[in-house]
C-alpha positions as CSV (number, residue, x, y, z in Angstrom):
1,M,80.3,154.2,96.2
2,A,79.6,150.7,94.8
3,T,76.6,148.6,95.2
4,F,77.1,144.9,96.3
5,T,74.7,142.0,96.3
6,F,75.1,139.6,99.2
7,K,73.8,136.4,100.6
8,A,74.5,135.6,104.3
9,V,73.3,133.4,107.2
10,D,72.0,134.9,110.4
11,E,72.1,133.6,113.9
12,N,69.0,131.5,113.3
13,D,70.5,129.8,110.3
14,R,68.2,131.7,107.9
15,V,69.6,132.7,104.5
16,I,69.3,136.5,104.0
17,Q,69.7,138.1,100.5
18,G,70.0,141.8,99.8
19,T,72.2,144.7,98.6
20,L,74.7,146.9,100.3
21,N,76.4,150.2,99.4
22,A,80.1,150.5,100.4
23,P,83.3,152.1,99.1
24,S,85.0,148.8,98.6
25,E,84.4,145.0,98.8
26,N,86.6,144.7,101.9
27,L,84.5,147.3,103.8
28,A,81.3,145.6,102.6
29,M,82.6,142.3,104.0
30,L,83.5,143.8,107.3
31,R,80.0,145.4,107.7
32,L,78.3,142.1,106.9
33,K,80.4,140.1,109.3
34,K,79.4,142.4,112.1
35,V,75.7,141.6,111.4
36,Y,75.6,138.1,110.1
37,K,77.1,134.8,111.3
38,N,78.4,133.7,107.9
39,V,78.7,135.5,104.5
40,L,78.1,133.2,101.6
41,V,78.3,135.5,98.5
42,L,79.4,139.1,98.0
43,R,79.9,140.7,94.6
44,E,79.3,144.0,92.8
45,E,75.9,144.3,91.3
46,H,77.1,144.9,87.7
47,M,79.1,141.6,87.9
48,A,76.0,139.7,89.0
49,Q,73.8,140.9,86.2
50,G,73.5,138.6,83.2
51,T,75.7,135.9,84.6
52,T,74.6,132.3,85.2
53,T,77.8,130.9,86.7
54,V,78.0,132.1,90.3
55,F,81.0,130.1,91.6
56,Q,84.5,129.7,90.4
57,S,86.2,126.3,90.0
58,S,86.3,124.2,93.1
59,P,89.4,124.2,95.3
60,K,91.4,121.0,95.9
61,V,89.9,118.9,98.6
62,S,91.4,115.9,100.4
63,Y,89.6,112.6,99.6
64,E,90.0,111.6,103.3
65,S,88.4,114.8,104.5
66,L,85.5,114.3,102.0
67,A,85.0,110.8,103.4
68,V,84.7,112.1,107.0
69,Y,82.3,114.9,105.9
70,T,80.2,112.3,104.0
71,R,79.8,110.2,107.1
72,Q,78.8,113.2,109.2
73,L,76.3,114.3,106.6
74,A,74.7,110.9,106.6
75,V,74.4,110.9,110.4
76,M,72.8,114.3,110.4
77,I,70.3,113.5,107.7
78,E,69.4,110.2,109.5
79,A,68.8,112.2,112.7
80,G,66.2,114.3,110.9
81,I,68.2,117.5,110.3
82,S,67.3,119.2,107.0
83,I,69.9,118.9,104.2
84,N,70.5,122.7,104.1
85,R,71.0,122.9,107.8
86,A,73.3,119.9,107.8
87,L,75.4,121.4,105.1
88,R,75.7,124.7,107.0
89,F,76.8,122.8,110.1
90,L,79.5,121.0,108.1
91,T,80.8,124.3,106.8
92,Q,82.3,124.9,110.2
93,G,84.7,122.0,109.9
94,E,88.5,122.0,109.9
95,S,89.0,121.8,106.1
96,Q,88.6,125.3,104.8
97,N,88.5,124.3,101.1
98,L,85.7,121.7,101.8
99,N,83.9,124.3,103.9
100,L,83.8,126.6,100.9
101,V,82.6,123.8,98.6
102,L,79.8,122.8,100.9
103,A,78.7,126.4,101.3
104,R,78.4,126.5,97.5
105,V,76.4,123.2,97.5
106,A,74.2,124.6,100.3
107,E,73.5,127.8,98.3
108,G,72.5,125.6,95.3
109,V,70.0,123.7,97.5
110,E,68.6,127.0,98.9
111,Q,68.0,128.1,95.3
112,G,65.8,125.1,94.7
113,K,68.3,122.6,93.1
114,S,68.5,119.0,94.2
115,L,71.5,118.0,96.3
116,S,72.9,115.8,93.5
117,K,72.6,118.6,91.0
118,S,74.4,121.1,93.3
119,M,77.2,118.6,93.9
120,A,77.5,117.9,90.2
121,E,78.4,121.6,89.8
122,Q,81.5,120.9,91.8
123,P,83.0,118.1,89.7
124,R,86.5,118.5,91.0
125,V,85.3,117.4,94.5
126,F,82.3,115.2,93.8
127,N,83.0,112.5,91.2
128,D,80.5,110.6,89.1
129,T,80.1,107.8,91.6
130,Y,79.4,110.3,94.4
131,V,76.8,112.2,92.4
132,A,75.1,109.0,91.1
133,M,74.8,107.6,94.7
134,V,73.3,110.9,96.0
135,K,70.9,111.0,93.1
136,A,69.8,107.4,93.7
137,G,69.3,108.2,97.4
138,E,67.1,111.2,96.5
139,T,65.1,109.2,94.1
140,S,64.5,106.2,96.4
141,G,63.9,108.4,99.5
142,G,66.9,106.8,101.3
143,L,69.5,109.6,101.1
144,D,70.9,108.8,104.5
145,M,71.5,105.1,103.6
146,A,73.0,106.1,100.2
147,L,75.4,108.5,102.0
148,K,76.4,105.8,104.5
149,K,77.2,103.3,101.8
150,L,79.1,106.0,100.0
151,A,81.1,106.8,103.1
152,D,81.9,103.0,103.6
153,L,83.2,102.9,100.0
154,M,85.3,106.0,100.4
155,E,86.7,104.8,103.7
156,K,87.8,101.6,102.0
157,V,89.6,103.5,99.3
158,V,91.3,105.7,101.9
159,T,92.4,102.6,103.9
160,M,93.8,100.9,100.8
161,K,95.8,104.0,99.8
162,K,97.3,104.2,103.3
163,R,98.0,100.5,103.1
164,V,99.9,100.9,99.9
165,Q,101.8,104.0,101.2
166,S,102.8,102.1,104.4
167,T,104.0,99.1,102.4
168,F,106.5,101.2,100.3
169,A,107.5,103.7,103.0
170,Y,110.0,101.5,104.8
171,P,111.9,100.3,101.7
172,A,111.9,103.8,100.3
173,V,113.5,105.2,103.6
174,I,116.1,102.4,103.5
175,F,117.0,103.2,99.9
176,V,117.3,107.0,100.5
177,V,119.4,106.6,103.6
178,C,121.8,104.1,101.9
179,L,122.1,106.4,98.9
180,A,122.9,109.4,101.1
181,V,125.6,107.5,102.9
182,I,127.2,106.3,99.6
183,C,127.1,109.9,98.2
184,L,128.7,111.3,101.3
185,F,131.5,108.8,101.2
186,V,132.1,108.9,97.5
187,F,131.9,112.7,97.0
188,Y,133.3,114.0,100.3
189,I,135.5,111.4,102.1
190,L,137.1,109.6,99.2
191,P,138.4,112.8,97.4
192,M,140.2,113.6,100.6
193,M,141.9,110.2,100.8
194,L,143.0,110.0,97.2
195,P,145.8,112.6,97.3
196,V,147.4,110.8,100.2
197,F,147.6,107.5,98.2
198,L,148.9,109.2,95.1
199,S,151.5,111.1,97.0
200,M,152.8,107.9,98.5
201,G,153.2,106.3,95.1
202,V,150.7,103.5,95.8
203,T,149.4,101.7,92.7
204,L,145.6,101.9,92.9
205,P,143.8,98.5,92.6
206,W,141.1,98.2,89.9
207,P,138.1,98.6,92.3
208,T,139.6,102.0,93.4
209,R,140.3,103.0,89.8
210,V,136.7,102.2,88.8
211,L,135.4,104.2,91.8
212,V,137.7,107.2,91.0
213,F,136.5,107.1,87.4
214,V,132.9,107.2,88.5
215,V,133.6,110.1,90.9
216,N,135.5,112.2,88.4
217,T,132.8,111.6,85.8
218,A,130.1,112.6,88.2
219,R,132.0,115.8,89.1
220,D,132.7,116.8,85.5
221,P,130.2,119.5,84.4
222,K,130.9,118.7,80.7
223,V,129.4,115.2,81.4
224,M,126.8,115.9,84.0
225,V,125.2,119.0,82.6
226,P,124.1,117.3,79.3
227,I,122.9,114.3,81.3
228,A,120.9,116.6,83.6
229,V,119.4,118.4,80.7
230,L,118.4,115.2,78.9
231,L,117.0,113.8,82.1
232,A,114.9,117.0,82.7
233,I,113.7,116.9,79.1
234,G,112.8,113.2,79.5
235,I,110.9,113.9,82.7
236,Y,109.0,116.8,81.1
237,V,108.1,114.7,78.1
238,L,106.9,111.9,80.4
239,I,104.8,114.2,82.5
240,T,103.3,115.8,79.4
241,V,102.5,112.4,77.8
242,M,100.8,111.2,81.1
243,R,98.7,114.4,81.3
244,N,97.7,114.3,77.7
245,S,96.8,110.6,78.0
246,K,93.8,111.5,80.1
247,G,92.2,113.2,77.1
248,T,93.4,110.6,74.6
249,P,91.9,107.2,75.4
250,Q,94.0,105.4,72.8
251,L,97.3,106.7,74.3
252,K,96.1,105.9,77.8
253,Y,95.1,102.4,76.8
254,V,98.6,101.7,75.5
255,I,100.2,103.1,78.7
256,D,97.8,101.2,81.0
257,L,98.2,98.0,78.9
258,N,102.0,98.1,79.3
259,I,101.7,98.9,83.0
260,L,99.6,95.8,83.5
261,K,102.2,93.7,81.9
262,L,104.7,94.5,84.6
263,P,105.5,91.5,86.8
264,V,103.9,91.5,90.2
265,V,103.0,95.2,90.1
266,G,100.7,94.9,87.1
267,K,98.6,92.2,88.6
268,L,98.5,94.1,91.9
269,L,97.2,97.3,90.3
270,L,94.6,95.4,88.2
271,M,93.3,93.6,91.3
272,N,93.1,96.9,93.2
273,D,91.1,98.5,90.3
274,Q,88.8,95.5,90.1
275,S,88.2,95.6,93.9
276,R,87.2,99.3,93.7
277,V,85.0,98.7,90.7
278,L,83.2,95.8,92.5
279,Y,82.7,97.7,95.7
280,S,81.3,100.6,93.7
281,M,79.0,98.4,91.7
282,A,77.6,96.8,94.9
283,T,77.1,100.2,96.5
284,L,75.3,101.7,93.5
285,L,73.1,98.6,93.2
286,D,72.1,98.8,96.8
287,A,71.2,102.5,96.3
288,G,68.8,101.6,93.6
289,V,70.8,102.7,90.5
290,S,69.8,100.9,87.3
291,L,72.3,98.4,86.0
292,T,73.1,100.2,82.8
293,D,73.7,103.5,84.8
294,V,75.9,101.5,87.2
295,L,78.1,100.3,84.4
296,T,78.3,103.8,82.8
297,T,79.5,105.1,86.2
298,L,82.0,102.3,86.6
299,E,83.6,103.1,83.3
300,L,84.3,106.6,84.6
301,I,85.9,105.4,87.9
302,A,87.7,102.3,86.8
303,G,91.0,104.2,86.7
304,N,92.5,101.9,84.1
305,Q,91.6,102.3,80.4
306,V,91.9,98.6,79.7
307,L,89.3,97.8,82.3
308,T,87.3,100.8,81.3
309,Q,87.1,99.5,77.7
310,K,86.0,96.1,78.8
311,L,83.3,97.5,81.0
312,G,82.1,99.6,78.1
313,W,81.8,96.5,75.9
314,A,80.0,94.7,78.7
315,R,77.5,97.5,79.0
316,R,76.8,97.5,75.3
317,S,76.3,93.7,75.4
318,M,73.8,94.1,78.2
319,L,71.9,96.6,76.2
320,D,71.7,94.0,73.5
321,G,70.1,91.5,75.9
322,A,73.0,89.7,77.5
323,S,73.0,88.9,81.2
324,V,75.5,90.4,83.6
325,Y,77.5,87.2,83.8
326,R,77.5,86.7,80.1
327,A,78.5,90.3,79.3
328,F,81.4,90.2,81.7
329,E,82.5,86.8,80.4
330,M,82.4,87.7,76.7
331,H,84.8,90.6,77.3
332,D,87.0,89.0,80.0
333,A,86.3,91.8,82.5
334,F,87.0,89.7,85.5
335,P,88.6,86.3,86.3
336,Q,86.5,83.1,86.1
337,T,86.2,82.7,89.9
338,C,84.7,86.2,90.1
339,L,82.4,85.5,87.1
340,Q,81.0,82.3,88.7
341,M,80.1,84.2,91.8
342,I,78.4,86.9,89.8
343,K,76.5,84.2,88.0
344,V,75.3,82.8,91.3
345,G,74.3,86.2,92.6
346,E,72.4,86.9,89.4
347,E,70.5,83.6,89.6
348,T,69.6,84.1,93.2
349,G,68.6,87.7,92.8
350,N,71.3,88.8,95.3
351,L,73.8,90.3,92.9
352,S,74.9,93.3,95.0
353,D,75.7,91.2,98.0
354,M,77.7,88.7,95.9
355,V,79.6,91.5,94.2
356,R,80.5,93.0,97.5
357,R,81.8,89.6,98.7
358,I,84.0,89.4,95.7
359,G,85.2,92.9,96.2
360,R,86.1,92.0,99.8
361,L,87.9,88.9,98.6
362,Y,89.9,90.9,96.1
363,E,90.7,93.5,98.8
364,E,92.1,90.9,101.1
365,D,94.1,89.4,98.2
366,V,95.6,92.8,97.5
367,E,96.6,93.2,101.1
368,I,98.3,89.8,101.0
369,Q,100.1,90.7,97.8
370,L,101.2,94.0,99.3
371,D,102.7,92.2,102.3
372,N,104.5,89.7,100.0
373,L,105.8,92.6,97.9
374,A,107.1,94.4,100.9
375,S,108.8,91.3,102.2
376,M,110.4,90.9,98.8
377,L,111.5,94.5,98.4
378,E,113.2,94.9,101.7
379,P,115.8,92.1,101.3
380,I,116.3,93.0,97.6
381,I,117.0,96.7,98.4
382,M,119.2,95.7,101.3
383,A,121.2,93.3,99.1
384,V,121.6,95.8,96.3
385,M,122.6,98.7,98.6
386,G,124.8,96.4,100.7
387,S,126.7,95.3,97.6
388,I,127.2,98.9,96.5
389,V,128.4,99.9,100.0
390,G,130.6,96.9,100.1
391,F,132.2,97.7,96.8
392,V,132.8,101.3,97.8
393,A,134.3,100.2,101.1
394,I,136.6,97.7,99.4
395,A,137.7,100.2,96.8
396,A,138.5,102.8,99.5
397,F,140.4,100.6,101.9
398,M,142.4,98.4,99.5
399,P,144.9,101.2,98.8
400,M,145.4,101.6,102.6
401,V,146.2,97.9,102.9
402,E,148.8,98.1,100.1
403,L,150.3,101.2,101.7
404,L,150.7,99.4,105.0
405,Q,152.3,96.4,103.1
406,N,154.8,98.7,101.4
407,L,156.0,100.3,104.7
C-alpha cells in the first residue's frame, strides 16, 4: 500500500490538500475523482519529499488558443472574478494542453506566487513579452487592461500568420498539382508509348530524346540513390545548423543577414519583424513597463538576430543617456520615416501611441507587399509549369506526328 499526496478542487472551487493510501496511482486517481471535481496533483509521498520542482516541462500549446484564453482571462478579471477562480474556469476549455498549463499556473498562485512568476515557470507557453506584460499589470494595478492589450497584440500576430499562409497557399497548390500531373505523364504514360514508337522504327526528335534521357536517369537506382542520400544529408545538415543557430548568436546573425538580402522576401520579413517589435513596444509602454525593460524584452522577441543586435546597441546607448530617437538612429534600427515619428512622439510625450501608429502602418504595408507577392507568384508559377507541361506534351506527341507522316 503506497501513500500519495494530492491536491484537488471541490464543488465549491476550494483547493483541498491531503494524503491518500492506495495500492496504485491509478486506483488513487479513481478514488479522488469520485470525491472531487478536478484533481490537480497526485504523486507518491517519497517522490514529493525534498523536491522543489513540482511540474514537468510544459506541453506544446497553440499560439492562437493562448490568444483566445488571454482574452477570456482579461474579461473575467475585469468582471471582478479572482485570478485563481478565473484560471480554474479556463481549465475547462477545449485545449487540453493549455488546460494543464493553466492548472499549473493556478496552483502556483494558490501557493502564494504572483501570476507573472507562476507563468514564468512555464516558459514554453508564456514568452518574455507575456510575462513582462502581466508583471507590469500586477505592479500598476491594471492587470485586466494589460491582458487586454496583450490579447490585442497576440491576435494581430495570429492574423498576420494567417495572412501569410493564405498568400502562399494558392500558388503552392498550383505548383503541387502541376508537378503531380507532369510526374504522372512522364513516369507512367510516356514509358507505355515509347515501345510503340521504337517498334515502328520512328526516329525520335530531340525533345523526345531529352525527355527519354531524363526519365531513364530518374528511374536509374545507380543515379537516384546517391542523389537521394546526398539530399537527405544536406537536409539533415541544414536542419542541424538552423537548430544550433538559436544557441549561437554569431551563426544566427550570418543566416538572418543573408535572408534579409533576398530580393522582395528579405524586405518583407524585416518589415514584419519591425511591425511586431513596434506593436510590442507600444503595448509594453502602455502597461507601464520601463523603457530599458521594454528594449530588453524586444531583444528577446525580435525574431531576427540582425534586428536584435541593433536593439541591444540602442538599449546600451539609452543607458548612456541618449534619447529613444537618437539611440535608434545611431544604430539604424528603423527607417527614417519611422524614426521621425518616434522623435515626434518622444517630444510630445505620446511615444506609445506614435509607435503603435507606425506599427499599424508597417502592418498595412506588409499586407500590400503580400498581395503584390501573391500576384507575382501566381503568373510566374503558371508560366514555369506551363512551359514544362508544354515541353513534355510536344516531346510526347512529335513522334506520333512523324509516325502518321510515314504511313
